[in-house]
C-alpha positions in Angstrom: -21.7 -12.1 -6.1 -22.8 -15.0 -8.3 -21.2 -15.4 -11.7 -23.3 -14.5 -14.8 0.0 3.0 3.3 -0.4 4.2 6.3 0.2 7.6 8.4 -0.6 8.2 11.8 -0.6 12.1 11.6 -3.5 13.5 9.5 -2.5 14.6 5.7 -4.5 17.3 4.7 -7.6 16.1 2.2 -6.8 15.4 -1.6 -9.4 18.2 -2.5 -6.9 20.8 -1.3 -5.3 22.7 -4.3 -2.1 23.1 -2.2 -1.9 21.1 0.9 1.1 21.1 3.2 2.4 17.5 3.7 3.2 16.3 7.3 6.8 15.7 7.3 6.8 13.2 10.3 3.8 11.2 9.0 5.5 10.8 5.6 8.8 9.8 7.3 7.1 7.1 9.2 5.3 5.9 6.1 8.5 5.8 4.2 10.2 4.0 7.2 7.4 1.2 6.8 7.9 0.6 3.3 11.6 0.9 3.0 13.1 0.4 6.4 16.3 2.3 7.2 16.0 4.5 4.2 13.7 7.4 5.1 16.9 9.4 5.7 17.7 9.4 1.9 14.4 11.2 1.0 13.1 14.8 1.6 9.6 15.6 1.3 7.8 18.9 0.0 4.4 20.0 -1.0 3.2 21.2 -4.4 -0.1 22.1 -6.0 -2.7 19.9 -7.7 -2.7 20.3 -11.5 -6.0 21.4 -12.3 -7.8 20.2 -9.4 -6.0 16.5 -9.8 -3.4 14.9 -7.8 0.2 15.3 -8.7 3.6 14.5 -7.6 7.4 15.3 -8.5 10.9 13.7 -8.2 13.9 15.7 -7.9 17.4 15.6 -6.2 19.1 18.0 -3.4 22.4 17.6 -1.7 22.4 14.0 -2.5 18.8 13.0 -1.4 15.6 12.3 -3.2 13.0 14.6 -3.4 9.5 13.4 -3.2 7.0 16.2 -3.6 3.3 15.6 -3.9 -0.2 17.6 -3.5 -1.0 15.4 -0.5 0.0 12.2 1.2 -1.2 9.9 -1.4 0.7 11.7 -4.0 3.9 11.7 -1.8 3.3 7.8 -1.7 2.6 7.8 -5.6 6.2 9.5 -6.2 8.0 6.9 -3.7 6.4 4.1 -5.7 7.5 5.5 -9.0 10.8 6.2 -7.8 11.3 2.7 -6.3 10.0 1.1 -9.5 11.6 3.1 -12.2 15.2 4.0 -10.5 15.5 0.9 -8.1 13.9 -1.8 -10.2 11.7 -2.6 -7.1 8.5 -4.0 -6.8 5.9 -4.2 -3.8 2.9 -6.6 -4.1 0.6 -9.1 -2.5 2.5 -12.3 -3.8 6.3 -11.3 -3.3 8.0 -8.1 -2.8 11.5 -7.1 -4.1 13.1 -4.3 -2.3 16.7 -5.3 -2.9 17.7 -1.8 -3.1 21.4 -0.5 -3.8 23.4 1.0 -0.9 23.6 4.2 -2.5 20.1 5.2 -4.0 20.2 6.5 -7.7 19.9 10.0 -8.2 16.9 11.3 -10.3 17.9 12.9 -13.3 16.1 16.2 -14.0 12.9 16.8 -12.4 10.0 14.4 -13.1 6.4 15.6 -13.0 3.2 13.3 -13.0 -0.3 14.0 -12.5 -3.5 12.0 -12.6 -6.2 12.6 -15.2 -8.6 10.8 -12.8 -10.4 12.5 -9.8 -11.6 8.8 -8.2 -9.5 5.6 -8.1 -11.6 3.3 -6.5 -10.9 0.2 -4.8 -12.8 -3.1 -3.6 -16.0 -4.8 -4.0 -18.3 -6.0 -1.6 -17.2 -9.8 -1.9 -13.8 -9.0 -1.6 -14.2 -8.3 2.2 -15.2 -11.8 2.7 -13.4 -13.8 -0.1 -10.1 -12.4 0.8 -10.5 -10.2 3.9 -12.7 -11.7 6.2 -10.2 -12.7 8.7 -8.0 -9.7 8.6 -6.5 -7.9 11.7 -5.1 -4.6 12.0 -1.3 -5.4 11.0 -2.9 -6.8 7.6 -5.0 -3.9 7.0 -2.1 -1.5 7.5 -0.2 -3.2 4.7 -3.0 -3.1 2.4 -3.4 0.5 3.2 0.0 1.3 2.3 -0.2 -0.6 -0.8 -3.2 1.3 -1.7 -1.5 4.5 -0.9 1.7 3.6 -3.1 -0.7 2.7 -6.0 -2.7 6.1 -5.9 -6.0 4.5 -4.5 -8.1 7.5 -3.0 -11.7 5.9 -2.8 -11.6 2.7 -1.1 -14.8 0.9 -0.1 -14.9 0.8 3.7 -17.7 -1.2 5.5 -15.9 -3.2 8.0 -17.9 -3.0 11.3 -21.0 -2.0 9.6 -23.2 -4.7 11.6 -22.3 -3.1 15.0 -24.0 0.2 13.7 -26.9 -1.9 12.6 -27.0 -3.7 15.9 -27.3 -0.1 17.7 -30.0 1.0 15.4 -32.4 -2.0 15.6 -31.9 -2.2 19.4 -32.8 1.4 19.6 -36.0 0.6 17.6 -36.8 -2.1 20.3 -35.4 -5.5 18.6 -34.1 -8.0 21.1 -30.7 -10.0 20.8 -32.6 -13.0 20.0 -34.5 -11.4 17.1 -31.3 -9.8 15.7 -29.5 -13.5 16.0 -32.1 -14.5 13.2 -30.7 -11.4 11.1 -27.0 -11.2 11.3 -25.0 -13.8 9.4 -21.6 -15.3 10.3 -18.3 -13.1 9.5 -17.6 -15.0 6.3 -21.1 -13.9 4.6 -21.3 -10.2 5.5 -20.9 -9.3 2.0 -24.3 -10.8 1.1 -25.9 -9.9 4.2 -25.1 -6.2 3.5 -26.3 -6.7 -0.3 -29.7 -7.8 1.2 -29.0 -11.5 -0.2 -29.3 -13.5 3.0 -29.9 -13.6 6.6 -28.4 -15.5 9.7 -26.4 -18.1 7.6 -23.1 -19.0 9.4 -24.3 -17.2 12.6 -25.3 -16.1 15.2 -22.4 -13.4 15.5 -20.8 -13.0 18.7 -20.9 -9.6 20.2 -17.2 -9.7 20.5 -17.0 -9.7 16.7 -19.0 -6.8 16.6 -17.2 -4.7 19.1 -13.7 -5.6 17.9 -14.5 -5.0 14.4 -16.0 -1.4 14.9 -12.8 -0.6 16.6 -10.9 -2.0 13.7 -13.2 0.2 11.4 -12.2 3.2 13.2 -8.5 2.4 12.5 -8.9 1.6 9.1 -10.9 5.0 8.5 -8.3 7.1 10.5 -5.5 5.7 8.5 -7.3 6.0 5.0 -8.4 9.7 5.6 -4.6 10.6 6.8 -3.3 9.8 3.1 -6.5 11.8 1.7 -8.5 9.3 0.7 -12.3 9.6 0.8 -13.9 6.3 2.2 -17.2 5.2 0.8 -19.5 4.0 3.7 -22.6 1.9 3.7 -26.4 3.0 3.7 -29.9 1.7 4.2 -31.1 -0.3 1.2 -34.3 -1.4 2.8 -33.1 -4.9 4.2 -34.6 -5.5 7.4 -34.8 -8.3 10.2 -37.1 -11.2 9.6 -39.1 -10.0 12.7 -39.5 -6.4 11.3 -43.1 -7.6 9.7 -44.3 -8.8 12.9 -42.9 -5.7 15.0 -44.4 -3.4 12.3 -47.5 -5.2 10.9 -48.4 -2.2 8.8 -45.1 -1.6 7.2 -44.7 -2.3 3.6 -42.2 -5.2 3.7 -41.9 -7.6 1.0 -40.3 -11.1 0.6 -37.5 -11.6 -2.0 -35.1 -14.5 -2.7 -31.8 -14.5 -3.9 -31.8 -18.2 -5.2 -29.0 -20.5 -4.4 -31.0 -22.3 -2.0 -31.5 -19.4 0.9 -34.4 -18.8 2.4 -36.3 -15.3 1.8 -35.2 -12.2 3.1 -37.2 -9.1 3.9 -37.0 -5.7 2.2 -38.8 -2.7 3.4 -40.5 -0.9 0.3 -38.9 2.4 -0.2 -42.5 3.8 -0.5 -42.9 3.0 3.3 -42.4 6.4 5.5 -40.0 4.3 7.4 -37.7 3.5 5.1 -36.4 7.4 5.3 -36.8 7.3 9.0 -34.4 4.0 9.2 -31.9 5.4 6.7 -31.6 8.8 8.6 -31.1 6.9 11.7 -28.4 4.8 10.1 -26.3 7.4 8.7 -26.6 9.3 11.8 -25.3 6.5 14.1 -22.7 5.6 11.6 -21.5 9.3 11.5 -21.4 9.7 15.0 -18.9 6.4 15.3 -17.0 6.7 12.0 -17.3 10.3 10.6 -18.1 10.7 7.0 -16.6 11.8 3.5 -20.1 11.8 2.1 -20.0 8.8 0.0 -22.3 6.2 0.4 -22.7 2.7 -1.3 -26.2 1.4 -1.9 -27.3 -1.5 -4.1 -31.0 -1.8 -3.6 -31.5 -4.5 -6.6 -28.1 -6.3 -6.3 -28.9 -9.7 -8.0 -32.5 -9.2 -7.0 -35.0 -8.5 -9.6 -37.5 -5.2 -8.7 -41.3 -6.0 -8.5 -42.1 -4.1 -11.6 -40.3 -2.6 -14.7 -42.4 0.4 -14.4 -40.1 3.6 -15.0 -42.3 5.5 -12.5 -41.8 3.2 -9.7 -38.0 2.8 -10.2 -37.7 6.7 -10.5 -39.7 7.0 -7.2 -37.8 4.2 -5.5 -34.4 5.7 -6.4 -35.5 9.1 -5.0 -36.6 7.6 -1.9 -33.1 5.6 -1.4 -31.2 8.8 -2.0 -33.5 10.9 0.2 -32.9 8.4 3.0 -29.1 9.2 2.9 -29.8 13.1 2.1 -31.7 13.5 5.2 -29.1 12.8 7.4 -26.3 14.4 5.3 -27.2 16.9 2.4 -24.0 16.5 1.1 -24.5 12.6 0.4 -23.2 11.1 -3.0 -24.7 7.8 -3.6 -22.0 5.5 -4.9 -23.9 2.9 -7.0 -22.5 -0.5 -8.2 -23.4 -1.0 -11.9 -23.4 -4.8 -11.4 -26.9 -5.2 -11.9 -27.2 -3.7 -15.4 -24.6 -6.5 -16.7 -26.1 -9.3 -14.3 -29.7 -8.9 -14.8 -29.6 -7.0 -18.4 -32.8 -8.4 -19.7 -34.5 -6.3 -16.8 -32.5 -3.4 -16.9 -33.2 -2.0 -20.3 -32.4 1.6 -21.1 -35.7 2.8 -19.9 -35.3 1.3 -16.5 -31.6 2.5 -16.2 -32.5 6.0 -17.3 -35.4 5.8 -14.5 -33.2 4.9 -11.5 -30.4 7.0 -12.3 -31.9 10.4 -13.4 -33.9 10.3 -10.3 -30.8 11.5 -8.4 -28.9 14.9 -9.3 -25.6 14.1 -11.2 -23.4 15.7 -8.9 -25.0 13.5 -6.1 -24.2 10.0 -7.8 -21.2 8.2 -9.0 -21.8 4.8 -11.0 -19.0 1.9 -11.0 -18.9 0.5 -14.3 -17.9 -2.7 -12.4 -16.8 -5.0 -15.2 -15.4 -2.5 -17.8 -12.4 -4.8 -18.9 -14.8 -7.5 -20.3 -18.4 -6.4 -20.2 -18.6 -2.9 -20.0 -22.0 -1.1 -19.4 -21.1 2.6 -20.2 -21.0 2.1 -23.9 -24.6 1.1 -24.2 -25.9 3.6 -21.6 -24.6 6.8 -23.1 -22.3 6.9 -20.4 -24.9 6.2 -17.7 -26.7 9.0 -19.0 -24.3 11.8 -17.8 -23.7 10.6 -14.4 -20.1 10.4 -13.1 -18.7 7.1 -13.6 -15.5 4.8 -12.8 -14.2 2.3 -15.5 -13.3 -0.7 -13.3 -11.7 -4.0 -13.4 -13.2 -6.9 -12.0 -11.3 -9.9 -13.2 -12.0 -12.4 -10.0 -15.0 -14.2 -8.8 -14.9 -15.9 -5.6 -11.2 -15.6 -5.0 -10.5 -18.3 -7.6 -6.7 -18.5 -8.1 -6.5 -19.3 -11.8 -3.9 -17.6 -14.0 -6.4 -15.3 -15.8 -7.2 -12.0 -16.9 -7.0 -9.5 -20.2 -4.0 -7.6 -19.9 -4.1 -5.9 -23.3 -7.6 -4.5 -22.5 -6.5 -3.3 -19.1 -3.3 -1.7 -20.6 -5.1 0.1 -23.3 -8.9 0.5 -22.6 -9.2 3.1 -19.8 -7.0 5.5 -21.8 -9.2 5.0 -24.8 -12.4 5.3 -22.8 -10.8 8.5 -21.3 -10.3 10.3 -24.6 -13.5 9.1 -26.0 -16.1 11.6 -26.4 -19.0 9.2 -26.0 -17.5 8.4 -22.2 -18.9 11.9 -21.1 -18.5 11.9 -17.3 -15.8 9.5 -16.8 -14.2 10.5 -13.5 -11.9 7.5 -12.5 -10.8 4.1 -12.7 -11.0 1.4 -10.2 -10.3 -2.1 -8.9 -13.5 -4.2 -8.2 -12.4 -7.7 -7.7 -14.3 -10.3 -5.6 -11.0 -11.8 -4.5 -7.4 -10.3 -4.4 -3.9 -11.9 -3.4 -3.7 -13.6 -7.0 -2.7 -12.7 -10.3 -0.6 -9.9 -9.0 0.9 -8.7 -12.4 -2.6 -8.0 -13.9 -3.5 -5.7 -11.0 0.1 -4.1 -11.0 -0.7 -3.5 -14.7 -4.1 -1.9 -14.1 -2.5 0.5 -11.6 -0.3 2.0 -14.0 -3.0 3.8 -15.4 -3.3 5.9 -12.5 -0.7 8.5 -13.3 -1.2 8.3 -17.1 -3.6 9.1 -19.8 -2.1 7.2 -22.6 -2.4 3.4 -23.3 0.5 1.4 -22.0 2.4 -1.1 -24.1 1.8 -4.4 -22.5 4.7 -6.1 -24.2 7.4 -3.6 -23.0 5.3 -3.6 -19.6 5.8 -7.1 -18.8 9.4 -7.1 -19.7 10.0 -4.3 -17.2 7.6 -6.2 -14.7 9.9 -9.2 -14.8 12.9 -7.2 -14.3 11.5 -5.4 -11.2 9.9 -8.6 -9.7 12.8 -10.6 -9.9 15.7 -8.3 -9.4 17.5 -9.3 -12.4 17.3 -8.7 -16.2 16.8 -12.3 -17.2 16.2 -13.2 -20.9 14.2 -16.5 -20.1 11.9 -14.7 -17.5 11.1 -12.2 -20.1 10.3 -14.9 -22.9 8.2 -16.6 -20.4 6.2 -13.4 -19.6 5.5 -12.8 -23.1 4.2 -16.3 -23.3 2.1 -15.6 -20.3 0.9 -12.3 -21.8 -0.2 -14.0 -25.0 -1.9 -17.2 -23.3 -3.6 -16.9 -19.9 -3.4 -13.1 -19.8 -5.3 -12.8 -23.3 -8.3 -14.7 -21.8 -11.8 -14.6 -23.4 -14.9 -13.2 -21.9 -15.5 -16.1 -19.5 -16.3 -14.9 -16.0 -13.1 -15.8 -14.1 -10.4 -18.0 -15.0 -10.9 -21.6 -16.0 -11.4 -24.1 -12.8 -9.6 -27.6 -12.8 -11.6 -30.7 -12.9 -9.9 -31.6 -9.5 -12.4 -29.3 -7.6 -15.4 -30.5 -9.0 -17.5 -32.9 -7.0 -16.5 -36.1 -8.7 -18.0 -36.6 -12.2 -17.4 -38.3 -15.6 -18.1 -35.1 -17.4 -15.3 -33.0 -18.4 -17.0 -29.7 -17.0 -20.0 -29.4 -14.7 -21.9 -26.4 -13.3 -19.7 -24.3 -11.8 -16.4 -25.9 -12.5 -15.9 -24.8 -16.2 -12.6 -26.4 -17.4 -12.5 -25.1 -20.9 -9.2 -22.9 -21.6 -9.3 -19.9 -24.0 -5.5 -20.3 -24.5 -3.4 -22.8 -26.2 -2.1 -24.9 -23.2 1.4 -25.5 -25.0 2.2 -22.0 -24.7 1.7 -22.1 -21.0 3.9 -25.4 -20.6 6.6 -23.4 -22.9 6.5 -20.7 -20.1 7.0 -23.3 -17.4 10.1 -24.6 -18.9 11.5 -21.0 -19.4 11.0 -20.3 -15.6 12.6 -23.8 -14.6 15.6 -23.2 -16.6 15.9 -19.7 -15.0 15.1 -20.8 -11.6 18.8 -21.2 -10.4 19.4 -17.7 -11.3 16.2 -16.0 -10.0 15.4 -18.2 -7.0 16.4 -15.9 -4.3 13.5 -13.5 -5.7 10.4 -14.2 -3.3 8.2 -13.1 -6.4 10.1 -15.6 -8.7 9.0 -18.5 -6.3 5.5 -17.5 -6.1 5.3 -17.2 -9.9 6.9 -20.4 -10.6 4.7 -22.3 -8.1 1.6 -20.4 -9.6 2.4 -21.3 -13.3 3.3 -25.1 -12.3 0.1 -25.3 -10.3 -1.7 -24.0 -13.5 0.0 -26.5 -15.7 -0.5 -29.4 -13.6 -4.2 -28.6 -12.9 -4.8 -28.1 -16.6 -3.4 -31.6 -17.1 -5.9 -33.1 -14.7 -8.6 -32.9 -17.3 -7.1 -35.0 -19.8 -6.1 -37.4 -17.1 -9.5 -37.8 -15.4 -10.7 -38.2 -19.1 -8.5 -41.2 -19.7 -9.8 -42.7 -16.2 -13.3 -42.4 -17.5 -12.8 -43.9 -20.8 -11.3 -46.8 -19.0 -14.2 -47.1 -17.1 -16.7 -46.9 -19.5 -14.9 -49.7 -21.8 -14.4 -52.0 -18.8 -10.8 -51.7 -19.0 -10.0 -52.5 -15.4 -6.2 -52.2 -15.6 -6.4 -48.9 -17.4 -8.8 -47.5 -15.0 -6.7 -48.5 -12.3 -3.5 -46.9 -13.9 -5.2 -43.7 -14.7 -7.2 -43.2 -11.3 -4.1 -43.7 -9.5 -2.3 -41.3 -11.4 -5.1 -39.0 -11.1 -5.1 -39.3 -7.2 -1.1 -38.6 -7.4 -1.5 -35.6 -9.2 -3.4 -34.0 -6.5 -0.9 -35.1 -3.7 1.9 -33.5 -5.9 0.0 -30.4 -6.3 -0.7 -30.2 -2.6 2.9 -30.8 -1.7 3.9 -28.0 -4.4 1.4 -25.6 -2.7 2.6 -26.1 0.7 5.9 -24.4 0.0 4.2 -21.0 -0.3 2.2 -18.9 2.4 -0.1 -17.8 -0.2 -1.5 -21.1 -1.0 -2.2 -22.6 2.5 -5.8 -23.7 3.7 -4.4 -24.0 7.3 -3.5 -20.1 7.3 -7.0 -19.3 6.2 -8.4 -21.5 9.0 -5.9 -20.2 11.7 -6.5 -16.7 10.9 -10.3 -17.4 11.2 -9.9 -18.9 14.7 -7.6 -16.1 15.8 -10.5 -13.9 15.6 -12.3 -15.8 18.4 -11.9 -15.5 22.2 -13.7 -18.4 23.4 -13.7 -22.1 22.0 -17.3 -21.5 20.6 -16.3 -18.4 18.6 -13.2 -19.9 17.1 -15.0 -23.3 15.9 -17.9 -21.1 14.5 -15.4 -18.8 12.5 -13.6 -22.2 11.4 -17.1 -23.3 10.2 -17.5 -20.1 8.1 -13.9 -20.4 6.9 -14.3 -23.8 5.7 -17.8 -23.6 4.1 -17.1 -20.5 2.2 -14.2 -21.9 0.2 -16.1 -25.1 -0.5 -20.1 -25.7 -0.2 -20.6 -22.0 0.2 -23.9 -22.8 2.0 -25.4 -26.2 3.3 -25.0 -29.7 1.8 -27.6 -29.0 -0.8 -25.9 -25.6 -1.6 -26.1 -24.4 -5.4 -23.0 -22.4 -4.9 -20.7 -25.4 -4.2 -17.3 -24.9 -5.8 -17.8 -21.5 -6.4 -14.6 -20.2 -4.5 -12.9 -23.4 -5.8 -9.7 -22.5 -4.2 -6.6 -24.3 -5.1 -4.8 -24.8 -1.9 -2.7 -27.0 0.0 -4.8 -29.0 2.5 -8.0 -28.1 0.5 -6.7 -30.3 -2.2 -5.4 -33.4 -0.5 -7.9 -33.0 2.4 -11.0 -32.3 0.5 -10.8 -32.5 -3.2 -9.1 -35.7 -3.2 -10.9 -37.4 -0.4 -14.2 -36.9 -2.5 -12.2 -38.4 -5.6 -11.0 -41.2 -3.5 -14.6 -42.1 -2.4 -15.8 -41.7 -6.3 -13.0 -44.2 -7.4 -13.6 -46.8 -5.0 -17.2 -46.7 -5.6 -16.5 -46.9 -9.4 -14.0 -49.8 -8.7 -16.5 -51.9 -7.0 -19.2 -51.3 -9.5 -16.6 -52.9 -12.0 -15.6 -55.7 -10.1 -19.3 -56.5 -9.4 -20.1 -55.9 -13.0 -22.9 -53.6 -11.6 -24.3 -50.2 -12.6 -22.9 -47.2 -10.8 -25.4 -45.9 -8.6 -25.3 -42.0 -8.8 -28.0 -41.4 -6.5 -26.3 -43.1 -3.8 -22.9 -41.9 -4.3 -24.5 -38.3 -4.3 -26.1 -38.8 -1.1 -22.6 -40.1 0.4 -20.5 -37.4 -0.9 -22.9 -34.6 0.5 -22.7 -36.2 3.8 -18.9 -36.5 3.8 -18.7 -32.7 2.6 -20.9 -31.6 5.2 -18.9 -33.3 7.9 -15.6 -31.9 6.8 -17.1 -28.5 6.7 -18.0 -28.8 10.2 -14.7 -30.6 11.5 -12.3 -28.8 14.0 -9.5 -31.3 13.8 -6.3 -29.0 13.4 -5.3 -31.0 10.4 -4.2 -28.4 8.2 -0.6 -26.6 9.0 -0.2 -22.8 8.6 3.4 -22.9 8.1 5.2 -23.6 4.6 6.9 -27.0 4.1 9.6 -27.8 1.6 11.6 -25.4 -1.1 9.2 -24.0 -3.7 11.9 -24.2 -6.4 13.0 -27.6 -5.7 9.5 -28.9 -5.5 8.7 -27.3 -9.0 11.8 -28.7 -10.6 10.9 -32.3 -9.3 7.4 -32.1 -10.7 8.6 -30.4 -14.2 11.0 -33.6 -14.2 8.2 -35.9 -13.5 5.5 -34.4 -15.7 6.7 -32.3 -18.4 7.2 -34.9 -21.2 3.9 -36.7 -20.1 2.0 -33.6 -20.2 3.3 -32.6 -23.6 2.2 -35.8 -25.0 -1.4 -35.3 -23.9 -2.2 -32.1 -25.7 
């Protein structure tokens, strides 16, 4: 997308009004979440509340009773108990399970129900920006986390390429023809959405086989909780050779942009469209089963050939019919991204034509970006279709501190009770990347079991206590500063980037590296100081260590801009000493940030690369996956890629081994020009740096550690002592 829990034995489906919960399965789940403590809990079943999931907490004979209407509800009860009574916290970037020896009893029965039928999770892009290299162990943890947080409608598209291979081979396509179609594993999201072919490939057969097996495990676990996974369907994207094999077919070229070649889309008017769509869902159902939910985004970031409402109505009918031909109970789950991304094309008449072609009870629309750019409030709530309020928040896996906390805390409940929201049926998380800004995601998920706005100020105080396993006044103050600075962001698409990730430039902001802050950086610096002061008390907390490193990183990443501009000013004025002083400091800042990030597993390029290579069984496969991994987080495409720096991770290894090296080339070239009294040759440098970047993307030099180095708290303290006063003076 361009900018603009786990139980082996089956729980009964969440649609049941009163399901019996499998005792052994829940016991195993609790044992995974809180090892050694499952004996402290009793599990019982209760009915749903008016068709919605519900849970209860109670006591009996010194044990805590977890009651639920299904596996998800029991998991929700456990999470509520751990957070509310034990001040525990389970998350991506640090977990606090420092439970007391004797678990506290619940005072009086607690009953909670969700107002939302659907709790959706994931974006196509998440499967690459964050999940590309996940094995079953990592997926198990995520499904546990999903269950704890009440997710019941996950997008589940792992292994889809294996099904397509079978369908197209049955149609007579050769392996060679399909090699020109299937992309590399870091680019599936955009292949699935019909944006590109073949880039990062050819895809090894071992990948297809292992990920088809992985998808079966994922689906089994998700369904065992009562989740209803959303599978894929046919959107018209066909192999390039399709036009030659079926010369009479209505195949049209379309181009996503970003420098990638055309792809080929089978027109829904063509009779083969429904045939292929049915073949695919039949084959997918045979391998993976179905919960009757299918994702399809025919025009994701591609403009239809005409805005004629008759055409759009007919196209929508045909896409839906290709699902319903195989599954009469099919429900089309549509991302509403295009209505925001291409809003000049998608006017009310066009949106209405696309949506109204499908029965209301067989379509669900994801309002993909509700926290910043809702579409429901300008489309009469999608003209009566069931829809889901979603938080997007992240683009490309960018790790900047960023979010709109007060909107996330209040807007879902406000929309729920707004008569204009009509058929609002759920809430969801639709980020391009996860494993960052954990507080924001946890806050959003607080909405699952409530129908009133959340007090964000009270919530961050409680969060700090849970996350750090201590009631610390300085940590609470820091979180209120964060709430009112980085987490009160504007309408920019994703967090501000740091100039250090930009291809070297004299400008303060370029293309995809937008450095403007929507908050007062002094407030972030104050929060930094408070966390440093609290460090000796809180340093045993894994979550605190992550947050301290993350805030330190953000302060230093912000400071890079005024430092770069001092370097530029010295160059332009011919101040050789000033240029040397500031350029040296700029490069040293990158070394310091790299050393800081090396202390946390969350920020290691080496782990991303080693996880990628672990998927291969031959050296050739490992090297291909490493190329995919390096490319996605840097250039994105080839050396002329228009999407370079889109992902712009601030990771150890990436900063020192990629970003710093580019800046070093640039600074050396500027220095030579100054010494010679010559004009800097931008074009020559542009060619030089592009060649260097492409060489880096194609390396396999085992240069980046996948294990942490150094102490997170001590490194943060050292950098605070070194930089705090200097940075204070720069603003």
